[in-house]
Wavefront OBJ file of the C-alpha trace (Angstrom):
o trace
v 179.874 80.628 -70.825
v 177.325 83.439 -70.958
v 174.157 85.044 -69.730
v 171.928 82.445 -71.369
v 170.216 80.192 -68.858
v 171.150 77.209 -71.034
v 174.906 77.993 -70.897
v 177.163 75.372 -69.290
v 178.336 78.191 -67.012
v 175.461 80.636 -66.498
v 176.797 84.083 -65.519
v 173.965 86.616 -64.920
v 176.079 89.780 -65.162
v 175.470 92.970 -67.139
v 178.944 92.834 -68.757
v 178.620 89.183 -69.785
v 177.076 88.661 -73.210
v 174.386 86.058 -73.778
v 176.915 83.821 -75.590
v 180.191 85.289 -74.351
v 183.024 82.733 -74.627
v 183.859 79.040 -74.611
v 186.656 76.737 -73.442
v 187.310 73.881 -75.842
v 189.724 70.947 -75.766
v 192.469 71.277 -78.412
v 194.861 68.327 -78.534
v 196.315 67.841 -75.069
v 195.327 71.319 -73.865
v 192.468 73.773 -73.678
v 191.743 76.971 -75.580
v 189.628 79.966 -74.601
v 187.652 81.527 -77.478
v 185.648 84.754 -77.413
v 182.290 84.374 -79.219
v 181.821 87.971 -80.325
v 181.128 89.372 -76.859
v 180.208 93.031 -76.420
v 182.631 93.870 -73.617
v 185.545 91.551 -74.331
v 187.310 88.491 -72.912
v 190.597 88.862 -71.001
v 193.343 86.472 -69.891
v 195.793 87.737 -67.297
v 194.715 91.289 -68.128
v 195.108 90.988 -71.937
v 192.081 91.114 -74.227
v 191.958 88.024 -76.425
v 189.849 86.398 -79.090
v 191.666 83.027 -78.765
v 194.219 81.940 -76.166
v 195.801 78.635 -75.165
v 195.155 78.299 -71.438
v 197.726 77.383 -68.832
v 197.213 76.249 -65.274
v 196.455 79.301 -63.052
v 195.454 81.692 -65.872
v 193.030 84.379 -64.699
v 190.033 84.814 -66.982
v 187.855 87.906 -66.928
v 184.659 88.395 -68.914
v 183.896 92.101 -69.450
v 186.166 95.103 -68.973
v 185.077 95.833 -65.393
v 184.956 92.224 -64.341
v 181.474 91.017 -65.178
v 182.790 87.591 -64.138
v 186.238 86.445 -63.061
v 187.657 82.955 -62.704
v 190.901 80.983 -62.459
v 191.656 78.161 -64.914
v 193.014 75.015 -63.222
v 194.098 71.673 -64.639
v 193.354 68.529 -62.654
v 197.050 67.608 -62.603
v 198.257 71.143 -61.937
v 201.001 71.708 -59.385
v 199.515 72.567 -55.990
v 202.037 74.913 -54.456
v 201.291 78.099 -52.542
v 200.005 79.688 -55.728
v 197.728 76.734 -56.271
v 196.375 77.029 -52.743
v 195.581 80.686 -53.355
v 193.917 79.839 -56.648
v 191.755 77.189 -54.976
v 190.715 79.745 -52.384
v 189.829 82.191 -55.141
v 187.807 79.535 -56.937
v 185.869 79.079 -53.709
v 185.248 82.805 -53.671
v 183.977 82.679 -57.241
v 181.661 79.787 -56.346
v 180.284 81.784 -53.424
v 179.965 84.822 -55.700
v 178.015 82.902 -58.338
v 175.710 81.443 -55.699
v 175.067 84.939 -54.389
v 174.426 86.331 -57.880
v 171.910 83.581 -58.633
v 170.057 84.428 -55.425
v 170.144 88.145 -56.209
v 168.557 87.614 -59.611
v 165.356 86.381 -57.944
v 165.216 88.939 -55.113
v 162.449 91.539 -55.117
v 162.008 92.611 -51.502
v 164.681 95.195 -50.672
v 165.525 93.894 -47.190
v 165.967 90.373 -48.561
v 168.268 91.620 -51.337
v 170.375 93.609 -48.855
v 170.713 90.554 -46.607
v 171.766 88.383 -49.582
v 174.409 90.888 -50.612
v 175.921 91.179 -47.132
v 175.829 87.420 -46.450
v 177.542 86.686 -49.768
v 180.166 89.375 -49.133
v 180.924 88.062 -45.630
v 181.257 84.523 -46.994
v 183.641 85.679 -49.738
v 185.816 87.848 -47.486
v 185.647 85.897 -44.232
v 184.604 89.114 -42.465
v 182.850 89.258 -39.094
v 180.347 91.989 -39.918
v 178.901 93.594 -43.017
v 176.877 96.740 -43.572
v 175.147 98.374 -46.502
v 174.731 102.136 -46.582
v 172.668 103.718 -49.349
v 172.369 107.270 -50.567
v 168.969 108.906 -50.287
v 167.756 111.329 -52.958
v 166.124 113.574 -50.344
v 168.961 113.422 -47.797
v 172.655 114.240 -47.644
v 175.309 111.525 -47.325
v 174.717 107.850 -46.596
v 172.064 106.124 -44.538
v 172.506 102.781 -42.769
v 170.142 100.214 -44.226
v 171.206 96.869 -42.787
v 173.941 95.233 -40.736
v 174.596 91.476 -40.650
v 176.897 89.187 -38.702
v 178.876 86.136 -39.804
v 176.120 83.816 -38.570
v 173.647 85.387 -41.068
v 171.725 87.339 -38.450
v 170.661 90.964 -38.743
v 172.297 93.237 -36.204
v 169.801 95.051 -33.980
v 169.453 98.825 -33.994
v 169.654 101.466 -36.688
v 173.144 102.845 -35.927
v 176.381 100.918 -35.486
v 179.928 101.608 -34.389
v 181.688 101.678 -37.730
v 184.009 104.035 -39.511
v 182.128 107.029 -40.889
v 184.894 108.633 -42.920
v 185.839 105.536 -44.918
v 182.325 104.880 -46.356
v 181.840 108.577 -47.118
v 185.185 108.722 -48.920
v 184.463 105.552 -50.909
v 181.029 106.857 -51.879
v 182.461 110.227 -52.891
v 185.419 108.920 -54.910
v 183.978 105.643 -56.195
v 187.231 103.870 -55.248
v 187.473 100.852 -52.939
v 189.460 101.270 -49.740
v 191.270 98.689 -47.586
v 192.647 99.341 -44.117
v 194.966 96.653 -42.724
v 195.028 98.040 -39.182
v 193.023 100.938 -37.812
v 195.641 101.340 -35.064
v 198.235 102.502 -37.597
v 199.162 106.191 -37.646
v 196.400 108.621 -36.840
v 193.609 106.280 -37.947
v 192.933 105.214 -34.350
v 191.895 108.760 -33.426
v 189.512 108.871 -36.376
v 187.914 105.510 -35.613
v 187.913 105.304 -31.829
v 184.455 103.708 -31.568
v 185.343 100.986 -34.062
v 188.747 100.316 -32.483
v 187.096 100.031 -29.069
v 185.203 96.975 -30.359
v 188.480 95.323 -31.356
v 187.896 95.919 -35.072
v 191.174 96.338 -36.949
v 190.577 95.457 -40.610
v 188.182 97.227 -42.965
v 187.250 96.754 -46.616
v 184.754 99.107 -48.227
v 183.650 98.976 -51.885
v 181.278 101.312 -53.770
v 177.929 100.134 -55.061
v 177.950 101.433 -58.632
v 174.820 101.053 -60.686
v 175.753 100.457 -64.320
v 173.005 99.730 -66.812
v 174.299 98.947 -70.286
v 172.363 99.881 -73.384
v 171.655 98.011 -76.578
v 172.536 100.814 -79.020
v 175.281 103.419 -79.289
v 172.704 106.210 -79.406
v 171.451 105.431 -75.888
v 173.175 106.664 -72.734
v 174.654 104.139 -70.315
v 173.533 104.765 -66.738
v 176.446 104.900 -64.313
v 175.957 106.236 -60.787
v 176.854 105.369 -57.205
v 173.993 104.317 -54.939
v 175.880 103.446 -51.756
v 178.686 101.346 -50.266
v 179.290 97.819 -48.980
v 181.344 97.896 -45.775
v 183.035 94.877 -44.164
v 185.185 94.700 -41.045
v 186.803 92.097 -38.824
v 189.101 91.612 -35.837
v 191.331 89.220 -37.790
v 192.709 89.784 -41.262
v 191.860 86.407 -42.782
v 191.225 86.882 -46.511
v 189.483 90.215 -46.014
v 192.372 92.273 -47.362
v 193.503 90.033 -50.262
v 193.504 91.618 -53.710
v 191.535 88.665 -55.023
v 188.895 89.211 -52.373
v 188.576 92.877 -53.308
v 188.220 92.021 -57.006
v 185.581 89.410 -56.242
v 183.679 91.866 -54.048
v 183.896 94.509 -56.784
v 182.131 92.050 -59.109
v 179.569 91.225 -56.449
v 179.006 94.935 -55.726
v 178.352 95.666 -59.402
v 175.576 93.079 -59.567
v 174.345 93.949 -56.077
v 173.827 97.571 -57.134
v 171.579 96.440 -59.977
v 169.668 94.045 -57.693
v 169.230 96.727 -55.027
v 168.035 99.268 -57.567
v 165.599 96.732 -59.032
v 164.284 95.961 -55.549
v 163.840 99.680 -54.882
v 162.006 100.111 -58.170
v 159.817 97.117 -57.311
v 159.101 98.580 -53.855
v 158.320 101.980 -55.390
v 156.019 100.343 -57.942
v 154.135 98.545 -55.155
v 153.913 101.786 -53.165
v 152.653 103.659 -56.215
v 150.059 100.964 -56.858
v 148.930 101.212 -53.224
v 148.710 104.999 -53.406
v 146.865 104.804 -56.727
v 144.348 102.449 -55.135
v 143.940 104.765 -52.150
v 143.455 107.746 -54.462
v 140.865 105.821 -56.473
v 139.020 105.003 -53.240
v 139.236 108.648 -52.155
v 137.833 109.721 -55.524
v 134.900 107.327 -55.082
v 134.262 108.706 -51.602
v 134.397 112.285 -52.857
v 131.933 111.516 -55.633
v 129.662 109.822 -53.091
v 129.762 112.937 -50.876
v 128.555 115.114 -53.728
v 124.782 115.226 -54.231
v 123.023 113.564 -57.155
v 124.010 115.343 -60.360
v 120.443 115.962 -61.477
v 117.791 117.336 -59.191
v 114.183 118.254 -59.958
v 111.658 119.971 -57.686
v 108.160 121.379 -57.972
v 109.424 124.675 -59.431
v 113.015 124.021 -60.581
v 115.411 121.576 -62.111
v 119.174 121.464 -61.485
v 122.178 119.734 -63.034
v 125.823 119.768 -62.007
v 129.076 118.045 -62.921
v 132.666 118.131 -61.622
v 135.714 116.903 -63.540
v 138.704 116.821 -61.182
v 142.107 117.798 -62.540
v 143.628 114.968 -60.488
v 142.017 111.876 -59.005
v 140.254 114.072 -56.491
v 139.703 117.817 -56.641
v 139.067 120.962 -54.630
v 135.801 121.967 -56.327
v 132.451 120.963 -54.870
v 128.768 121.670 -55.291
v 125.842 121.184 -52.932
v 122.029 121.204 -52.933
v 120.082 122.164 -49.793
v 116.355 121.557 -49.194
v 115.311 124.288 -46.784
v 112.494 123.948 -44.198
v 110.314 126.630 -45.883
v 110.334 124.714 -49.193
v 113.003 126.869 -50.847
v 115.885 125.318 -52.762
v 119.489 126.207 -51.907
v 122.415 125.522 -54.173
v 126.141 126.271 -53.914
v 129.379 125.895 -55.845
v 132.781 126.300 -54.176
v 136.440 126.221 -55.159
v 139.030 125.502 -52.451
v 142.535 126.893 -52.975
v 144.974 124.222 -54.114
v 144.422 120.807 -55.626
v 144.461 117.160 -54.663
v 143.711 115.510 -51.283
v 144.161 118.601 -49.010
v 141.717 120.651 -51.090
v 139.281 117.718 -51.305
v 139.297 117.206 -47.514
v 138.591 120.891 -46.913
v 135.863 120.798 -49.554
v 134.147 117.931 -47.718
v 134.358 119.903 -44.464
v 132.795 122.956 -46.125
v 129.952 120.885 -47.574
v 128.990 119.768 -44.080
v 129.400 123.259 -42.619
v 127.268 124.793 -45.379
v 124.473 122.267 -44.851
v 124.464 122.925 -41.096
v 124.586 126.733 -41.355
v 121.929 126.998 -44.059
v 119.265 125.387 -41.852
v 119.649 127.915 -39.014
v 120.900 131.102 -40.710
v 118.578 133.740 -42.175
v 119.621 133.990 -45.814
v 122.726 133.266 -47.908
v 124.889 136.090 -46.471
v 124.342 134.939 -42.873
v 124.954 131.331 -43.939
v 128.315 132.105 -45.530
v 129.235 134.288 -42.553
v 128.812 131.239 -40.291
v 130.825 129.052 -42.698
v 133.599 131.661 -42.722
v 133.786 131.776 -38.906
v 133.978 128.000 -38.652
v 136.765 127.895 -41.249
v 138.826 130.704 -39.714
v 138.575 129.259 -36.195
v 140.038 125.958 -37.376
v 143.275 127.797 -38.159
v 144.035 126.071 -41.477
v 146.929 128.091 -42.875
v 147.076 129.252 -46.494
v 143.651 127.772 -47.269
v 140.615 129.705 -48.403
v 137.571 129.081 -50.558
v 135.556 131.036 -53.066
v 131.880 130.152 -52.693
v 128.616 131.118 -54.339
v 125.426 130.245 -52.436
v 121.867 131.067 -53.506
v 118.331 130.282 -52.353
v 115.482 130.024 -54.892
v 111.897 130.259 -53.640
v 108.782 128.910 -55.326
v 107.796 132.471 -56.326
v 111.021 132.938 -58.299
v 112.826 135.117 -55.782
v 116.530 134.358 -55.840
v 118.632 135.607 -52.910
v 122.367 135.009 -53.148
v 125.812 135.813 -51.758
v 129.002 135.598 -53.804
v 132.128 135.167 -51.614
v 134.886 135.921 -54.110
v 133.632 133.430 -56.688
v 133.340 133.803 -60.445
v 130.050 135.741 -60.920
v 127.427 133.329 -62.317
v 125.316 134.200 -65.360
v 121.588 134.775 -64.820
v 119.954 134.247 -68.200
v 116.430 135.578 -68.608
v 113.988 137.092 -71.032
v 115.537 140.518 -70.480
v 119.081 139.361 -71.262
v 122.040 138.206 -69.200
v 123.292 139.641 -65.907
v 126.106 138.696 -63.527
v 125.493 137.821 -59.878
v 128.349 139.657 -58.145
v 126.992 140.882 -54.790
v 128.818 139.364 -51.816
v 132.341 139.955 -50.560
v 135.770 138.363 -50.021
v 136.633 134.659 -50.176
v 136.005 132.695 -46.978
v 138.670 131.599 -44.521
v 140.822 134.741 -44.541
v 139.365 137.020 -41.859
v 136.659 136.885 -39.235
v 134.399 138.732 -39.388
v 134.250 139.233 -43.151
v 131.635 141.706 -44.466
v 129.253 139.869 -46.818
v 126.352 141.443 -48.664
v 123.283 139.717 -50.066
v 121.683 140.312 -53.446
v 118.131 139.576 -54.579
v 116.705 139.149 -58.081
v 113.438 137.777 -59.429
v 113.445 134.940 -61.923
v 110.741 134.279 -64.476
v 109.739 130.817 -65.692
v 112.394 129.694 -68.192
v 115.184 131.747 -66.604
v 118.266 129.885 -65.466
v 121.518 130.450 -63.526
v 124.872 129.132 -64.822
v 127.423 128.797 -61.995
v 130.978 127.643 -62.738
v 134.474 127.414 -61.257
v 137.537 129.183 -62.644
v 138.561 125.863 -64.178
v 135.981 126.668 -66.856
v 136.864 130.304 -67.571
v 140.618 129.610 -67.342
v 140.592 126.360 -69.337
v 143.413 126.586 -71.910
v 143.675 125.336 -75.446
v 146.819 123.987 -77.073
v 147.910 127.543 -77.989
v 147.709 128.741 -74.378
v 144.531 130.804 -74.814
v 141.934 130.819 -72.021
v 138.255 130.015 -72.534
v 137.231 133.182 -70.628
v 133.805 134.505 -69.652
v 132.955 135.690 -73.160
v 133.051 132.161 -74.530
v 130.956 130.923 -71.587
v 128.325 133.511 -72.455
v 128.503 132.611 -76.148
v 128.053 128.917 -75.335
v 124.784 129.552 -73.457
v 121.904 128.211 -75.534
v 119.100 130.754 -75.309
v 116.553 128.352 -76.796
v 117.120 125.611 -74.182
v 115.582 126.143 -70.756
v 116.311 122.851 -68.981
v 119.413 122.634 -66.795
v 120.849 119.393 -68.207
v 120.903 120.689 -71.797
v 122.688 123.880 -70.726
v 125.206 121.870 -68.707
v 126.020 119.537 -71.581
v 126.278 122.425 -74.020
v 128.823 124.282 -71.880
v 130.913 121.174 -71.192
v 130.912 120.353 -74.911
v 132.132 123.861 -75.738
v 134.962 123.640 -73.209
v 135.976 120.173 -74.449
v 136.088 121.331 -78.071
v 138.105 124.427 -77.153
v 140.717 122.527 -75.083
v 141.154 119.580 -77.466
v 144.810 118.518 -77.441
v 145.673 120.367 -74.203
v 146.073 118.946 -70.698
v 143.477 119.831 -68.065
v 145.143 122.164 -65.544
v 142.341 122.737 -63.024
v 139.107 121.240 -61.710
v 136.169 121.983 -64.023
v 132.784 122.320 -62.316
v 129.461 123.646 -63.601
v 126.079 123.935 -61.853
v 122.931 125.056 -63.711
v 119.567 125.794 -62.045
v 116.488 126.488 -64.142
v 113.289 128.074 -62.744
v 110.110 126.499 -64.079
v 107.580 128.539 -62.110
v 104.598 127.453 -60.018
v 102.378 124.906 -61.753
v 98.738 124.432 -60.789
l 1 2 3 4 5 6 7 8 9 10 11 12 13 14 15 16 17 18 19 20 21 22 23 24 25 26 27 28 29 30 31 32 33 34 35 36 37 38 39 40 41 42 43 44 45 46 47 48 49 50 51 52 53 54 55 56 57 58 59 60 61 62 63 64 65 66 67 68 69 70 71 72 73 74 75 76 77 78 79 80 81 82 83 84 85 86 87 88 89 90 91 92 93 94 95 96 97 98 99 100 101 102 103 104 105 106 107 108 109 110 111 112 113 114 115 116 117 118 119 120 121 122 123 124 125 126 127 128 129 130 131 132 133 134 135 136 137 138 139 140 141 142 143 144 145 146 147 148 149 150 151 152 153 154 155 156 157 158 159 160 161 162 163 164 165 166 167 168 169 170 171 172 173 174 175 176 177 178 179 180 181 182 183 184 185 186 187 188 189 190 191 192 193 194 195 196 197 198 199 200 201 202 203 204 205 206 207 208 209 210 211 212 213 214 215 216 217 218 219 220 221 222 223 224 225 226 227 228 229 230 231 232 233 234 235 236 237 238 239 240 241 242 243 244 245 246 247 248 249 250 251 252 253 254 255 256 257 258 259 260 261 262 263 264 265 266 267 268 269 270 271 272 273 274 275 276 277 278 279 280 281 282 283 284 285 286 287 288 289 290 291 292 293 294 295 296 297 298 299 300 301 302 303 304 305 306 307 308 309 310 311 312 313 314 315 316 317 318 319 320 321 322 323 324 325 326 327 328 329 330 331 332 333 334 335 336 337 338 339 340 341 342 343 344 345 346 347 348 349 350 351 352 353 354 355 356 357 358 359 360 361 362 363 364 365 366 367 368 369 370 371 372 373 374 375 376 377 378 379 380 381 382 383 384 385 386 387 388 389 390 391 392 393 394 395 396 397 398 399 400 401 402 403 404 405 406 407 408 409 410 411 412 413 414 415 416 417 418 419 420 421 422 423 424 425 426 427 428 429 430 431 432 433 434 435 436 437 438 439 440 441 442 443 444 445 446 447 448 449 450 451 452 453 454 455 456 457 458 459 460 461 462 463 464 465 466 467 468 469 470 471 472 473 474 475 476 477 478 479 480 481 482 483 484 485 486 487 488 489 490 491 492 493 494 495 496 497 498 499 500 501 502 503 504 505 506 507 508 509 510 511
């Protein structure tokens, strides 16, 4: 007898060892021998290593009843005790059939139905219910109700005792009520009594996961209750029935937890797939990383902290031949920030075509964002327009000031105003500078300046400036150089924000 599939009596229980015990013929009788089991072998409540068996002996494998059975000889006396023992053997047979079915169950609803059907068959009850605890809710929640004819009961709430399941879940002790009409119980269970229900048996669903080594911690927690009731007593309130149901409940708790884990794994896989699709869509919404025009070249890259991020960049080809470029950082991370970023990309493209200059463009974007009433969401945004003559007009709405690198040194592009999405109207100023051939603008999100190394130090603006290669004038080289510097600095540390860089280099007018 053991957990091995090849055992003569296969018992798939956590307290039953792979090769737990054996019953062997010795002379004219039979002897039970423990085979070095982890949780012990018991006869009539006594732990044994060897024991001569007598007709009617109760055998238990495991301290908490991993499996229980009654030993019977073919020529045993069949008196009232024998009749009871035969009934209990039937219960064990039903229990084992239920346990075998549970071991293959993966879908939670199917596992719950198997548990209730097996419990009803063992106890001879009329109805069965499973109530499970929820990590994000107080108390117990009805999951499934079944009738004796193996049909699910309609509805999500049922007339059952409320206090009994809550008490059993709280204390972890089974409870049997022989007659709800006794004493003051009728007043506490009026709805149940009105249906003619008199007898109730409720057992806790305790999840116990045993460990292989003494250093590990055994998991032991309650996950819900199994509740049975009936109009007639039948075998519902027998001690043997309760013990059998306790064994079933122990294995049911493991099966239910496994089914929940399986469901959660499927849900996580589905969400991961959806997030991967969302990331592909977000990348598709961003413009081509590299862009080259008659008088400029541009390069940009975004590395999201999560699957999708709140940073974005955009290129705009204006009707007069000028080139617009923007880099924004939406407050927050993940899907909400990414959705708002996509909205702002579209709004920026629409406003830039009709507005006169970067400040007016961002003013229109701000109004559109404020009027949508999205609470606790704002965006920092830098938008600039570069003309063929080298004139760069820009507006910085609360964003990290970009570096303008030229022959005369480095300057910061700070003119603008507050982040967008907070107030309407928001005063925004516009700055203008003139770029010479070979000059370039390095725009970045705070995920660059605030990138941390393993010691908790931030990359900061000084390191960004130091990483700028004064001898390289093309945008792609500058982009790669800055990303390489950030990667080297943060080696061994987790990325804690979206990292986005956009570089635009002015080449001048060629003839």
